[in-house]
VOGU-3710 file (C-alpha; in Angstrom, 3 decimals, decimal comma):
1> mmasstaisa> 0,000/0,000/0,000  2,881/2,357/0,709  4,144/4,416/-2,216  7,534/5,823/-3,051  8,240/9,271/-1,679  9,892/10,293/-4,981  7,767/12,868/-6,798  6,977/12,173/-10,458  6,447/14,933/-12,985  2,838/15,861/-13,535
11> naasegvkie> 3,361/15,191/-17,219  4,082/11,527/-16,415  0,733/10,485/-14,989  0,292/6,736/-14,627  -1,452/4,737/-17,294  -5,200/4,780/-16,807  -5,235/8,287/-15,325  -5,408/11,633/-17,113  -4,593/14,870/-15,283  -6,063/18,187/-16,408
21> hlgvnntlvr> -5,116/21,388/-14,545  -7,851/24,009/-14,654  -6,303/26,640/-12,387  -3,985/27,195/-9,456  -6,313/25,302/-7,091  -8,463/23,151/-9,378  -7,516/19,930/-11,175  -9,444/17,111/-12,860  -8,312/13,496/-12,503  -9,978/11,339/-15,167
31> vesdgkylmm> -10,112/7,582/-14,688  -9,468/5,900/-18,030  -9,102/2,292/-16,922  -11,329/-0,518/-15,649  -9,144/-1,239/-12,600  -10,643/-1,851/-9,200  -8,974/0,962/-7,228  -7,835/4,489/-7,855  -4,751/4,890/-5,668  -4,552/8,395/-4,190
41> pvqesnddat> -1,204/9,794/-2,937  -1,206/11,231/0,596  1,155/13,551/2,463  0,122/13,731/6,105  1,547/17,192/6,789  -0,523/18,718/3,984  -3,970/20,279/4,261  -7,075/18,483/3,057  -8,021/18,763/-0,573  -11,713/18,637/-1,447
51> vnvvvdgnle> -12,247/15,714/-3,797  -15,594/15,789/-5,622  -16,322/12,393/-7,187  -18,276/12,968/-10,407  -19,907/9,935/-12,083  -21,426/10,399/-15,535  -21,470/14,141/-14,923  -23,283/13,916/-11,574  -21,758/14,595/-8,171  -21,722/11,231/-6,389
61> rtifvrlaks> -19,885/12,144/-3,198  -17,300/14,476/-1,676  -14,315/13,233/0,306  -11,343/15,018/1,855  -7,799/13,794/1,244  -4,407/15,229/2,237  -3,061/14,991/-1,310  0,726/15,031/-1,564  2,489/18,295/-2,317  6,224/17,668/-1,880
71> kvdytvpfdl> 6,398/13,919/-1,157  4,154/10,863/-1,001  3,924/9,266/2,443  1,575/6,500/1,321  -1,369/5,884/-0,982  -4,985/5,058/-0,161  -7,520/3,297/-2,382  -10,744/4,710/-3,750  -12,997/1,812/-4,736  -14,034/2,072/-8,391
81> tpykghdvil> -16,029/-1,168/-8,567  -19,447/0,470/-7,927  -18,877/2,652/-11,000  -17,747/0,021/-13,482  -18,930/1,001/-16,975  -19,368/4,661/-15,963  -17,238/7,746/-16,477  -15,459/8,780/-13,271  -13,778/12,138/-12,732  -12,302/13,580/-9,556
91> nivtsqsrss> -12,866/17,326/-9,512  -10,235/18,359/-6,955  -9,927/21,692/-5,181  -6,705/22,156/-3,204  -6,217/24,670/-0,431  -2,602/25,527/-1,223  -1,903/28,958/-2,615  -0,133/28,877/-5,997  1,190/31,747/-8,086  0,542/29,905/-11,365
101> vrdaqddacw> -0,850/26,705/-12,830  2,724/25,685/-13,599  3,508/25,717/-9,872  0,411/23,655/-9,141  1,458/21,063/-11,724  4,600/20,338/-9,718  2,696/18,863/-6,757  3,830/15,303/-6,074  0,319/13,892/-6,136  -0,441/14,403/-9,825
111> gnfsvadsfn> 2,165/11,975/-11,095  1,353/9,395/-8,439  -2,330/8,739/-9,053  -2,696/5,251/-10,473  -5,297/2,570/-11,167  -4,749/-0,892/-9,694  -6,614/-4,150/-9,242  -5,239/-4,669/-5,724  -3,413/-2,835/-2,971  -1,103/-4,165/-0,313
121> tdnrekyrpa> -2,301/-4,010/3,282  0,535/-6,087/4,752  1,959/-4,644/7,939  4,833/-2,249/7,294  5,020/-0,741/10,770  6,811/-2,004/13,874  4,094/-0,693/16,176  1,102/-2,363/14,566  -0,488/-4,449/17,345  -0,187/-8,219/17,167
131> fhhapkygwm> -3,342/-9,129/19,084  -5,465/-5,962/19,318  -7,939/-5,011/16,620  -6,745/-2,196/14,358  -7,724/-1,118/10,835  -5,452/-2,406/8,094  -5,022/1,175/6,953  -6,442/4,601/7,725  -7,530/6,383/10,881  -9,784/4,851/13,550
141> ndpngmvykd> -11,381/6,305/16,667  -14,570/5,321/18,565  -15,782/1,726/18,441  -19,552/1,900/17,899  -22,588/-0,065/16,784  -21,272/-3,314/18,210  -23,749/-6,185/18,101  -23,639/-9,984/18,411  -25,687/-12,106/16,034  -25,638/-15,780/15,078
151> gvwhlyyqwn> -22,231/-16,498/16,571  -20,540/-13,414/15,122  -19,255/-10,385/17,025  -19,699/-7,305/14,851  -17,346/-4,437/15,599  -18,100/-1,169/13,830  -15,852/1,836/14,324  -15,206/5,407/13,294  -12,951/5,148/10,245  -11,262/7,388/7,701
161> pygskwqnmt> -10,506/5,185/4,664  -8,587/7,994/2,942  -5,835/8,845/5,397  -4,414/8,291/8,853  -5,845/11,418/10,451  -9,449/12,204/11,406  -11,749/12,927/8,453  -14,448/11,332/6,233  -16,095/9,592/9,191  -17,463/6,247/8,047
171> wghatstdli> -18,547/3,102/9,876  -15,722/0,644/9,337  -16,597/-2,966/10,052  -14,791/-6,045/11,375  -16,170/-9,411/12,443  -14,983/-12,173/14,743  -16,241/-15,495/16,028  -13,837/-15,565/18,994  -13,090/-11,927/19,981  -9,446/-12,544/19,034
181> nwkqmpaaie> -9,190/-12,892/15,274  -10,811/-10,110/13,271  -11,776/-10,028/9,610  -11,950/-6,625/7,957  -15,222/-6,154/6,097  -16,297/-3,492/3,589  -17,404/-0,151/5,026  -20,895/-0,519/6,507  -22,342/3,023/6,514  -20,836/5,872/4,498
191> pnglgavfsg> -21,398/9,640/4,521  -24,366/10,965/2,568  -26,232/14,228/2,094  -26,835/14,549/5,844  -23,124/14,495/6,573  -20,434/12,261/8,011  -21,367/9,134/9,949  -20,525/9,637/13,623  -20,881/7,155/16,478  -24,045/5,285/17,349
201> scaldprnts> -25,295/1,830/18,236  -26,967/-1,284/16,872  -29,490/-3,713/18,306  -31,414/-6,754/17,134  -35,146/-6,261/16,633  -36,574/-9,789/17,124  -40,098/-8,443/17,673  -40,022/-6,468/14,402  -41,082/-3,334/16,259  -39,474/-1,242/13,522
211> gfgsnsival> -41,157/-2,985/10,607  -37,775/-3,724/9,013  -38,126/-7,474/9,569  -37,764/-9,855/12,472  -34,183/-10,047/13,770  -33,004/-7,254/11,520  -30,083/-5,257/12,855  -31,153/-1,672/13,450  -28,552/1,085/13,648  -29,046/4,550/15,077
221> ytsaatsqvq> -26,190/7,004/14,526  -25,332/10,680/14,306  -25,210/12,393/10,915  -22,837/15,330/11,188  -22,617/18,220/8,751  -23,286/21,821/9,746  -25,359/20,406/12,608  -25,669/17,023/14,282  -28,869/15,022/13,768  -29,783/11,398/14,436
231> slahstdngk> -30,287/8,911/11,605  -31,618/5,367/11,281  -30,539/2,431/9,122  -31,151/-1,301/9,115  -29,519/-4,477/7,867  -31,167/-7,697/6,738  -27,914/-9,425/5,701  -26,436/-9,857/9,183  -24,774/-6,476/9,387  -22,844/-6,534/6,123
241> tfeiypgnpi> -24,779/-3,729/4,452  -27,284/-1,208/5,746  -30,272/0,445/4,109  -30,591/4,074/5,090  -34,032/5,074/6,373  -35,607/7,537/3,911  -37,254/9,477/6,741  -33,934/10,588/8,237  -33,184/12,492/10,330  -35,470/11,010/12,963
251> itldseardp> -34,309/13,281/15,813  -33,326/16,930/15,539  -32,408/19,282/18,361  -31,374/22,909/18,431  -28,126/22,029/20,233  -25,223/19,651/19,733  -26,145/16,028/20,498  -24,605/12,788/19,308  -23,745/9,094/19,779  -27,201/7,525/20,348
261> nifwnhhtge> -27,192/4,301/22,334  -30,301/2,122/22,027  -31,478/-0,941/23,944  -34,681/-2,894/24,525  -35,882/-2,358/28,078  -37,575/-5,626/29,057  -38,829/-4,042/32,287  -40,969/-1,489/30,440  -41,492/-3,232/27,085  -40,120/-0,385/24,983
271> wnmmlahale> -36,906/0,934/23,499  -34,732/3,384/25,389  -32,038/5,615/23,996  -29,274/7,602/25,658  -28,089/10,582/23,635  -25,048/12,665/24,573  -25,981/16,332/24,990  -22,322/17,036/24,502  -21,798/20,672/25,440  -24,370/20,536/28,246
281> hemlvfasen> -22,483/17,757/30,068  -25,543/15,549/30,255  -27,212/12,514/28,744  -30,725/12,704/27,347  -33,123/9,802/27,922  -35,579/8,918/25,121  -38,166/6,161/24,677  -39,793/4,612/21,616  -42,077/1,788/20,568  -40,819/1,466/16,998
291> lkewnlrssf> -37,257/2,879/16,845  -38,456/5,608/14,492  -40,443/7,948/16,730  -38,787/8,988/19,971  -40,003/10,886/23,026  -37,660/12,804/25,309  -38,200/11,594/28,885  -35,486/13,185/31,026  -31,847/14,176/31,285  -29,002/13,264/33,599
301> gkgfgaqggv> -25,591/14,694/34,282  -25,510/18,413/34,964  -23,337/18,973/37,999  -22,424/15,289/38,384  -19,103/13,575/37,787  -16,281/15,012/35,729  -17,453/18,092/33,872  -14,190/19,203/32,266  -15,027/18,412/28,657  -17,778/17,372/26,267
311> wecpdlfelt> -19,795/14,273/27,167  -19,869/11,580/24,484  -20,543/7,926/23,725  -23,055/6,870/26,421  -24,030/3,322/27,281  -26,605/2,158/29,842  -27,261/-1,401/30,987  -28,257/-3,467/34,015  -25,823/-5,700/35,915  -25,899/-7,890/39,019
321> vegtgekkwm> -23,686/-7,019/41,970  -21,431/-10,029/42,506  -22,237/-12,148/45,538  -25,753/-10,733/45,768  -28,975/-10,776/43,823  -28,966/-6,982/43,704  -29,480/-5,390/40,308  -28,006/-1,998/39,467  -27,707/0,086/36,317  -24,358/1,306/35,017
331> licnlnpggp> -24,205/4,452/32,881  -20,994/5,040/30,918  -20,245/8,682/30,085  -17,092/9,192/28,059  -15,691/12,704/28,145  -12,981/14,740/26,446  -11,042/16,415/27,927  -11,295/16,005/31,688  -9,787/12,573/32,285  -7,906/11,939/35,548
341> fggsaaqyfi> -4,518/12,151/33,809  -5,384/14,618/31,070  -7,329/14,338/27,841  -10,063/11,817/27,149  -11,329/9,093/29,494  -14,366/6,966/30,398  -16,286/7,727/33,593  -19,332/5,857/34,854  -22,188/6,101/37,322  -23,999/3,374/39,250
351> gdfdgttftp> -27,678/3,836/40,009  -31,268/2,931/39,189  -33,293/3,379/36,005  -37,055/3,101/35,610  -37,233/3,653/31,851  -37,647/7,389/32,322  -35,098/8,627/34,857  -31,596/7,553/35,835  -31,025/8,081/39,572  -27,359/7,839/40,636
361> dtdadgkvpt> -26,144/6,304/43,856  -24,517/8,623/46,377  -21,661/8,197/48,806  -21,734/8,523/52,608  -21,748/12,307/52,262  -24,735/12,278/49,920  -22,619/13,174/46,873  -22,443/11,425/43,514  -18,840/10,157/43,233  -16,776/10,294/40,055
371> kwmdfgkdhy> -15,678/6,808/38,988  -13,314/5,773/36,177  -13,445/2,619/34,080  -9,691/2,642/33,417  -6,801/4,402/35,141  -4,526/4,808/32,128  -4,367/7,579/29,559  -5,390/5,460/26,570  -8,916/4,193/27,078  -11,829/6,100/25,567
381> atvswsdaph> -15,223/5,785/23,870  -15,858/2,536/25,719  -19,185/0,904/24,884  -20,592/-2,624/24,987  -21,861/-5,204/22,530  -25,616/-5,483/22,414  -27,300/-8,886/22,428  -24,173/-10,696/23,671  -24,779/-14,368/24,592  -25,254/-15,739/28,113
391> nrrtvigwms> -26,035/-12,281/29,512  -22,418/-11,233/29,017  -21,650/-7,529/29,136  -18,559/-7,219/26,971  -16,986/-3,840/26,259  -14,176/-2,483/24,140  -12,557/0,950/24,017  -10,490/3,095/21,699  -6,880/2,709/22,802  -5,648/6,273/22,419
401> nwqyaaevpt> -6,151/9,808/23,696  -7,365/12,858/21,783  -4,377/14,795/23,145  -1,991/13,034/20,773  -3,884/10,407/18,753  -2,971/12,025/15,422  0,707/12,332/16,355  1,652/8,812/17,492  4,589/7,347/15,510  2,612/5,295/12,995
411> mqfrsantlp> 1,555/6,217/9,489  -0,025/3,328/7,568  -2,739/3,215/10,219  -3,573/5,074/13,409  -5,107/3,599/16,542  -6,133/0,215/17,876  -8,823/-0,968/20,259  -8,339/-2,376/23,749  -8,741/-6,050/24,442  -12,405/-7,027/24,748
421> rditlfraad> -13,354/-6,972/28,433  -16,145/-8,557/30,437  -17,572/-6,385/33,189  -19,608/-7,007/36,317  -20,115/-5,054/39,551  -18,645/-5,469/43,042  -19,145/-3,721/46,360  -15,900/-2,397/47,866  -14,918/-1,867/51,482  -16,119/1,737/51,339
431> gqiyvktlpa> -19,656/0,508/50,623  -19,629/1,814/47,078  -20,366/-0,306/44,014  -17,658/-0,318/41,337  -17,138/-1,958/37,978  -15,098/-5,153/37,813  -13,179/-5,531/34,535  -11,567/-8,721/33,255  -10,058/-9,520/29,866  -12,416/-11,707/27,856
441> aeiealrkks> -11,706/-15,376/28,595  -11,178/-16,031/24,884  -7,861/-14,146/25,077  -6,248/-17,119/26,841  -6,329/-19,013/23,532  -3,444/-16,796/22,369  -1,074/-18,275/24,944  1,876/-20,429/23,985  3,654/-22,642/26,503  4,925/-20,684/29,490
451> ihssksfsvn> 8,620/-19,730/29,205  8,901/-18,910/32,905  7,117/-20,289/35,916  8,136/-19,573/39,509  6,178/-20,793/42,496  7,699/-18,303/44,926  10,779/-16,162/45,451  11,713/-13,186/47,591  12,996/-9,810/46,394  14,665/-6,880/48,094
461> knsrqialps> 16,500/-3,744/46,981  18,567/-5,785/44,517  16,572/-6,320/41,335  15,572/-9,815/40,255  15,835/-10,025/36,443  13,579/-12,275/34,367  13,893/-12,611/30,591  10,895/-11,850/28,399  10,194/-13,733/25,163  11,970/-12,559/22,028
471> anngiceiil> 9,562/-13,964/19,435  6,970/-11,702/17,786  8,538/-8,514/19,171  8,189/-9,722/22,749  4,402/-9,857/22,893  3,397/-11,714/26,035  1,155/-12,056/29,064  2,669/-11,833/32,549  0,889/-13,091/35,682  2,267/-12,590/39,179
481> nidakkagnv> 1,229/-12,253/42,807  2,845/-9,750/45,170  2,941/-10,049/48,938  4,578/-6,842/50,115  4,379/-7,846/53,785  6,216/-4,955/55,471  8,480/-4,336/52,506  7,177/-0,923/51,536  6,962/-0,275/47,787  7,404/-3,087/45,266
491> tlelgnklgn> 8,701/-2,052/41,841  8,215/-3,845/38,527  10,181/-2,602/35,536  10,009/-3,562/31,872  13,182/-2,608/30,037  15,543/-3,123/27,136  19,233/-2,542/26,435  18,544/0,920/24,995  17,357/2,141/28,370  13,683/2,272/27,423
501> kvtmifnpee> 11,671/1,343/30,491  8,228/1,264/32,045  8,156/1,427/35,837  5,197/0,178/37,886  5,205/0,716/41,653  2,829/-0,996/44,083  2,418/1,162/47,183  0,637/-1,011/49,792  0,421/1,786/52,336  -1,643/3,946/49,982
511> stisfdrres> -3,266/0,969/48,170  -2,177/2,264/44,764  -0,180/1,143/41,767  1,488/3,608/39,410  2,624/3,323/35,796  5,482/5,556/34,604  6,051/5,687/30,841  8,181/8,823/30,730  11,199/6,796/29,567  9,253/4,069/27,751
521> givdfsqdfp> 10,748/4,744/24,294  9,582/7,340/21,785  7,754/9,935/23,877  8,658/13,291/22,293  5,896/13,467/19,672  3,625/15,183/22,217  4,191/17,011/25,491  1,132/15,195/26,845  2,452/11,682/26,218  5,140/11,318/28,947
531> avtvaptfsd> 3,069/10,627/32,029  2,604/8,736/35,277  -0,817/7,205/35,860  -2,081/5,839/39,187  -4,825/3,336/40,037  -6,395/2,451/43,396  -6,031/-1,237/44,226  -9,269/-1,310/46,277  -7,496/-3,244/49,003  -6,164/-2,438/52,461
541> knklslrlfi> -3,955/-5,485/52,393  -0,350/-5,871/51,266  -1,221/-8,330/48,536  -1,807/-7,688/44,853  -2,271/-10,017/41,878  -1,600/-8,702/38,369  -2,009/-9,634/34,703  -0,053/-7,635/32,125  -0,681/-7,836/28,394  2,252/-6,479/26,397
551> drssielfdt> 1,692/-5,779/22,712  4,011/-3,968/20,311  2,736/-0,534/21,315  0,534/-0,979/24,384  0,406/-2,380/27,890  -2,818/-3,303/29,689  -2,418/-3,885/33,418  -5,289/-5,764/35,088  -5,880/-6,653/38,695  -6,415/-10,412/38,544
561> dgkfvmtnlv> -9,733/-9,960/40,357  -10,724/-7,186/37,956  -10,937/-4,388/40,518  -8,921/-2,015/38,342  -7,338/-1,843/34,901  -4,811/0,573/33,445  -4,240/1,009/29,703  -1,278/2,912/28,307  0,359/3,156/24,910  4,136/2,710/24,715
571> fpqepyttls> 6,503/2,968/21,739  9,775/1,261/22,738  12,607/1,671/20,245  13,192/-2,046/20,658  10,911/-4,563/22,372  11,221/-4,863/26,137  13,426/-7,846/26,967  13,484/-8,027/30,766  11,167/-7,837/33,750  12,922/-6,552/36,865
581> vksdnkaqis> 11,391/-6,879/40,337  12,596/-5,248/43,542  11,231/-3,917/46,840  12,214/-1,420/49,497  12,697/-4,284/51,922  11,820/-7,949/51,575  8,720/-8,928/49,574  7,438/-12,205/48,204  6,568/-12,903/44,555  4,576/-16,031/43,770
591> glqifplnpa> 2,830/-17,595/40,828  4,960/-15,755/38,254  4,199/-16,997/34,763  5,181/-15,525/31,410  3,275/-16,669/28,338  4,470/-15,752/24,843  1,412/-14,936/22,745  0,521/-15,957/19,235  -0,317/-13,055/16,936  -3,989/-12,863/16,060
601> sl> -5,471/-12,534/12,610  -6,296/-8,847/12,404
//
């Protein structure tokens, strides 16, 4: 997929493409071949060009591409197969100022358009994850619309097919039968006259309340142009393609609102929807009988929780508190900025919901506490799969942060998703109910035979060094139990011979664990990336059990019991090769296992 960075003269356009310059900012690209893809040259540092796709003289769509000016970073495909047998012209308007048409002709892009029958999506980047879902090319942010049907997990996501920075928001689509191996599918919902396709949700309609057919998949999403409105679509081919509802938009407001989340409320026998009233820091509650006509019931959020940024990507569902028969509702409210360590993050509230009003639980002082789903910097837009089997509540999040997502050191693609996680609720010692988060059990299928297994050993101020696997860039899972006794802090360090390191410190006195990535590798692409994050361990004891998942550019640190999780990106210049363990005094480490992991099919 990657193209040479050598500029070709505009007079040497590739076969199958004809370039016609109309002015200093306007050029026509004529497709004169029956190939499957028009390959478009991109330079990431350039501004967007407006690309009007004209088919048989009619405007078919408009996309925005950072067309190359001085060099080609990579190329992206525009699919020509829907227009086979038709005349296709790109009427392109660039934003660069030019003194003459001759100057405009020298742009690198014009000689690098080409027509091809295939394009290469093989991994060309050292930081592409080995077992986390990521697009094969292009930009990705929020996971959305996730639904389970007939043994298949459908993962839709915000996707730019035409570059590795945010633009052209489309619903990308991947499917899996095991939550590990993902198959990239064609784009599911693309921009239309109402605007780009922002986040939303899907649900099965087994009762045919919508009239689209029993067990159709119904999608509700935000159409975003000058304003944000809510649109409806449905699929009768198991989520592969969607038919856009001709009555769109179905919800309009006079203020910014987005990311509708729908679910069937079996308590009330109707559909509910949560809609993010973004700038008002609240979620709007709607109800419907047919998924087409919605009534506003209430709102929740003003004055509660973190209020530092816009509220986005809600999700609301009922869970059982472990060890009891008590049922509680969990409301996820993602926000950006305003996270505990800067930038974007996922907060949540526990409470009750009667189909009309969400009532949050309060603490001993009568206040609504702020709670976080993840204590790292790289966990956002977390939402769950609808209609998951066996009453599972499985979530996934975008593994990045809006502070620097467009600047991370990748180019062929940008962003991956977290591991799928199963969540339940538990009551902590302070009497509050919190979310319990565990990696989906399916992830264990990635394990190879353990390369290290220690029943028990003691550590002190002298570091104990354990080798990490070298295969597949060191991807692995580490499990260990810490008994700090009266040792004070216990330090875990991942490192390599270049001095790149991640330092994690368990502080039993404060019941916290910290994660320091300030020297983790490449950190200078953003002032907001070097950071120390801290999680509560929800324990007043000196013991802690951990599971670490190390991929090529991320680390997810789970409490074995699921009481906290911390997700952070890392970009080591070479893979980490050692785990070092030490303590202020004498501590005990038991059950240490290191499993190399097989790469997934992504």
